[in-house]
N, C-alpha and C positions, 0 to 999 in steps of 0.2 A: 622596341616599343609595341604592344598587341594591335592589331588593325583597328582600324579610325573606325567608327560606330557613330552618327547623328542619328535623327530623329526631329521631322518635324509630327507636333502632335497638336492640331486645331480641337477647338472645340464644336460641333453641327447644331452652332445657337445658331449660325447667321452664312453669309455664301462666304466666299476666301475675298478678302479682302485688302486691302493694298498692304498694310503693315503686315498680314499673316504668310500673305504671297514675298514679302521680302527677305523675311524669316526661314521660310521653305526657301527662297533661292540662295540664301546664303548656307545654309545646310546643303542645299545639294551640291551649291561649288567648295566647300570645303571638302565633303568628300570625291567629289570627282576631284581634285588638285591632289586629295592625299590617297588617292587609290581605295580609300575608304567604302562604306556603307550607308547608303539614305534609308533611312525606316520608312516609314507612314503608320502615326497612329492616331484613331480617332481617341479622344477622351471627351466620351460619353459617358460625364459621372454625374450631369445635372437632368436626371429621368424627366422631370418637369416641361424643359424647353429643347431637348433633343427633338430634333426632326429630320427625317429620311431623303427629304430634299433639300436639306444644307450639304447633306452629305454628300451628296451627289453634286451640288453646286462646287463641291472643296475639289470633291475630282472631275469634273470640265474644268475647273481653274486651272489644275494642278496640268492636266492632261496639254490643253490648249498654253500652256506656257511649254511643255517639253520637259518638266521637271518629274522624269520619269526614278523612280522607287525601285530601291532593290527587295527591299520585301514588306509585306502588307499589302494593304489596309488591315491592322486589326485595329479592334476595338476594346477599351478600353474594360467594358462593362463584364468581356467573359473571361475579366482574368476576378472576377467580387473574390471568390472560393476564398484561390491565391493572397488578395489585399487582409482577406478577414483574420488568413492563416498567420498571415505575419503581424497583425495587431493582437492574437492573440498571443506571438510568441514572444513580443514585447511586452503583453501582461505577467507572463509566467518569469522571465528574466527579470523583471522589477524596473523594467524601461517607463510601466506605465501603471496609468489606476484607474478604477475605475467611480465615476463619479455619479453620485445617486440622484445628483440638487435638482428638483424639478422645472419643466422644459421652460419654464417663465420665470423661473430666478435664473437661469444659466443664461437664457439670451440679458437680460441685467446685466450678470456679470460679466459680460460678453463688452458691452455696451460701457460697462466700468473700469476692462483692462486697456479699451482703447483708449480712455479716455486717460487714462494713469500713462499711460505710451505718449501720447498729445504731450502731456505735461513734463512727461519725464519725473514721471513720482516713481516710489515703486510700486510692484504689481498685486493686486488681491492677491491675500493666500487661499487657495482652495482647502477647506478642511479635511477632504475625503483624498489628499496624497498624504495624508499617516492615518488612514483607515488600515485598521491591521488587516492582514488577509483572509484571515478566519473568519471575521464580520464581512468583509466585502465577498466573499465567496459563499456564504450562507443571505445574505440579502439580494444575491442576483438568483438564486434557488428557488429563492422564496418566492421569485418573478417582478423584484422592484424594478424599474425601467433604469438605465442607467448608460452612459457613452464612454467610451475608451478615452479617455484622456495621456500623450504623451509625458512624461515627468519630467521636464527642462530642470535641469541641474543649477542650486539658488547661487553656486558661489564661478567666475569663470564667462568665457566667451570665447564663440564660434569666428574660423577667419577661415579665408579660402581668395585662391592667389587669382583673380577676373583676370580674362585675356582681353576683355577691351578697357575698362576700368582700374585694374590694380587689385590692391592689398583691400580685401572688405571685413569690419569688422563689428561684431555684435554682441554687447553684455547679455550674458543668459536673463538676465535681471528684465533687459526687457522685450526676451519672447513669451508668449501667453505659452500654457500647458494647451498645446492647437488638439484639438477631438481628433481624432484616428477612424473610430467607428460611430453611429449615430445610433442611439437606443436602438432602431429598428433593421441596427446590425449593417447596415448602407458606409462602406468607407466611402473615405475623405478625399479631398483632389491630395493634399501632398503623399501621402501613404501612398495613393493608389500611386501615382507618378513616380515616387522612389524605386515601389517595389516593380512596376514595367521598366523605368528605369535598367534595373540590377537585371533583370530577366533577360533582358534586349541586349547585356552586356554596351549598354548605349558607356561610351569614353568620352564624348565631351557632349553637352547641353547647351546651343545656342539658340535665345531665346529674348523674350523681350525684356528692357530694363524693366516696365513694372512688374517682373516675377520677382526681382532679388529682395526682397521683404520674405518671398516664399524660401530663400536657394539657403537663407542661415537656417531655419526650418529642418529644411531636407537635408542637407549637411549633415543633422544631429541624428538624425533616421538613422541614413547609411551606419553612420558609425553607433547607431546602437543595434542594428540587423550586422554587422561585423562585417559593412561588404565595403571595400574601397568608393572612394567619392570620384566623380569623375572632374575631366574640368569645365568652368563654366563659362562663357562668354557672352554679357547681355549688353542688345544692342539697344540706342539708344529709342527713341518713339517718332514716329513720323507723327509731326503737328500739323493742323490746319491751318492757313492763311493768317486767321484770329492769334497764330499760338495756341489756343485749346486742340487738345488732344483728338486725331483722328477717329470719327466716331461710327460706324455703322448706322446704330439709332438717330444721330442728329445727321449725318451727311447722306445717308441715304446710296443711292446706287453709285455714285458718283467715285466712293471707295469700293466700289464689285469689281473683280477682275473679269468675270463676265462682261461686263457694262463695255470696255475697252476691246474685246473680243467680236459684239456688235454693234461697237459702233466703227467697227474696220481697222482695228489696229491690226502692225503686222506684231505675231508674238515674240520674233526676236527683238523685232525694237523696243516694245516695253519691257522686254528681260532685260533691255541695256540700262533704259532709263531706271529700272527698280533696283538694278546695280549700283546705281551713282548715287543712288536718292539715302545717302549717308556713310556710302565707302567711295575712298581713293583707289584708284593704284599708284606704285609709286611712281611718283614724278619724275625722280632721277633715271627711267626707265622708258614713260608712255607720255614726259611732258605733260601738256593741258588736254591732251586727246582724250574724248569724247563718246566718240563711235566705235563701239569691241564686236566682233563677233564671240559666236557662243566661245570658242575655241580657246579664244584671247582673253574671256573673263575667265576660265579657268585657271589655264595658268598664270594672270597673273593678281588670282582670288591671295588675300591674306585675312588671318584676320588683325593685324596690327596697322590694315588700313580703313578699320572700322575710325568713323570717328563719332567722338567723345560726344560732341555738340547733336542737340536733335534734328531733327531732319526738316523741310516746312514742305510739304506738298501743295501748292499754289493751284486754286480755281475759284470761278468769279459763278455762285448759283445764281441761277436762272440768267445767264450770260452763253446767248450760241455760240459765240465764238470762244471765248474764254473759260468754256463750259470745264474744262483740264487744266494740269499746267501745261505750261506754254512749253516747255521744255521736251516736256511728252510727245506733244506735237510736233516741234519741231524734230524731235527724232525719228519720228514715225514714219514723216515726210522724205528726212533723209535715206532713209531704210527703202521708202520704196522711186527715190530714184536712182538708190545705188545698187541693190543686189541685183543677179542675173535675170534676166527678162524670163528664161524658166522657172525663175521662185517663186518670182511675184504671179504667174500667170495663174496655178489654181486659186490666191487668193480673188484676183477678179474673176473668175468661173465664176466659185462659189455666188460672189456677190451680182452679177449678170445674169446666172440659172436664178435666182432667189428676186429677181424685178424680172423676170420674165424679158430679157434681152439677150439673153446666149441661142446662139445658132451652133448649131456641131459644123457649120462651112469655115468656123473659125480655127479651125485645127486644121483641115484640108487644105481644100480648093481657096481659101481666103486668110491665112495662115500670114503669105506676106505683108495686107493690107494692117491684119489686125494687129503684128509685130507692130508694123509702122505708128499706127492711131497708139496702141499702148505706149508707147514710147515718142511719141507725142502728151500725151498727157500725163503720163505720171512725173514729167517733171514742175508741175504746178499743185499736186495730190496734198493732200496732206494724209488723207485715212481713206483707205480704197470704196467705202463708200464713193469716193467724187467722183469714183468711173461710171456709178449711176447718176448719181445729183450733177455734178458738171457735162461730164461726159454724155449721160442719155443722147444727148444733138446729134453725136456720132452712128449712136447704136439701131437707130431709127431712121425709117424710111420716109414718117409723114412729119407734123409738123407735131405730135403729139410731145410737146415739151414746153416745159415755162419759160416764159418770156421776163426777164426782170423789169419792173416801170419802169426805173428809174434810171436801165439802160435807156427805155425803149422812147421816154422825153429826150433824152440828151442825145442821142444818134439816129435817131429813125423821126422824130416829129417836130427835131427843132428848127431844121430848113426844108422848108416847102419845097424844093429845087430836088428833092431826094425823091421823089413821088415818080418824076420821070424818069431822076438817072438812074433807080435800079435795075428799069422794066430794060433799060440801053445795055445799065453793066449784062444782062442775064442774058440782052442776045449772043451781045460781042464774047459772051466765054461758051454760049450755045454752039459757034462756028470756030473756036479754036481747037487748032490741031493738039499743040504742044501744051498738054494741060500738066502742068506741074507745077514744081514752087516758082522756078524761075520763068517762064513760060505767063503765070498767071499772074507775077510778081507787075511782068514788065506790060500785059492783058492795061493793068488794074494802074498803074502810070500813064499808060498812054493815051485810057479811059480819060483820066482826072484832066489831064492839060489839054484833050483835045476840047473839053467842056469848059472848060477853064475857071477850076474847083480845084481845092487844095486836096492835095490826096488822100489828108488825114479823117476829110468828110464822108471817102470811099470807104476807105480801109474799116471806121469804126462804123458805119452804115450796114454795113456786109458779115460786119463780125456778128452784132445783132441778128440780123435778117436770120445767118446760122447757125448763131449757137443761145440765142435767147438772152444775152449776156453782154458784159463790156469790157471785160478781162478775158484774158484765157493764152494759149501758149501765140504763134507769131501766125497770122492772119493766113498768110500766103500759104503757109506749109497745114492750117486749117482747111482752106478753098479746098485744097489738092485730096487731103482727107476725106471732104465729107464728100468728094465726086462731082461729078460736073452734072448729071443729071439733078440728084440734090442740089445741089448749087443754083442752078439756073430755075429748078420749083418754089425754093426760099426765099429770093429775089424778089420775086413776080408778089408772093404770098406778102411781103415787108409791106405792099404799100398799103392792104387791108389793115393795119397799125397807124398807118397816120391819119 
């Protein structure tokens, strides 16, 4: 068998979205698993909607996910002359014909064709199918506008074995005589994609299930051009929570890959999530395991593992906590907790730099403290953003962080005795020589016992005074990382909140 060659062919009419990224990922995994070639082709046939900014967005999204391509990016528009030549070849060989129907009538005929298909009626017959070649040439030479249509046979059917859905068949009578070239000479999608796949020697076309109807048409074009038909694998769609199609237009930035980059996702974590959105590894080998390294995804990937049912991407628009799929957030949190610290560091560094919290000392004299702090914070972080959101109190010397109102009311204002207790605790900490986890715990428990209060009263108040929050890592580790000077200052400052 010749070397496997696959392609990802997005349209630059929108950013790289979740569905497109998953298609790119499955092509990439298939190529890497089989030592094949992964090609990137930008299908810019829609000249009215193409946007260079969207091309950059597609490239940025793929770069962030680490989906490196072996060839490209190629632009479909660069091959328009070759596409036109193919259409003229089909015309010359009798596989196509000129349609001189005026545009308004042609549009109406297209509508009638779709109605006929939906009702399973015989398709309308185009009068120009049987026009003699001499008359067709003469009318074209006289300047009469025309489109070039593919002449679909009247009897028979197309068929191909889909790698996901199995045997696919369609009667010729249910396929319209598709337009290959517009009257202005502009080639249309089905012709262009076949020509480009032939030129790029694509062996496997892995794309969304919404292309199934196009595939039947494209099989006919391959055959008419005398070229081998590639293997096809169609991917079930990714649906929104309401089981409607996931849409860039309807759902906005929530389905954009760069949204997850900017929201603090680890690329490998989101890649892992995407891979399991409609694909499953061999259960006999991997069980119900869900965390896979990039290399493990490559080794375990196969088209046989693609589910036939549509996947669902769960999110709640307008809900700050459930803004995206909870499994994606869970998986990202797992990656943050478990990847080597040196792998996590660049992401946290970039986030701290963007927020003005980075210090070069974190990579030199304060490295031990910084690594300890990251180890502490990453246990509860869901995204890298949490290192500046919830983590800000650890990286500032002053009180320039927000205090949660609920936490203040519950942990600082509920018991009036804290107005005296916290300054006293601060003075005790100021004189503590063993400012370690165990030393801090012993002192706080001793203070609670001496003052006749519950330990929880002091621990909850101390946490809120130091971090502005009511939850977080273990308190005694928090106090140790915040350090003696900042702990003393913040405990004293807390009285101003009471």
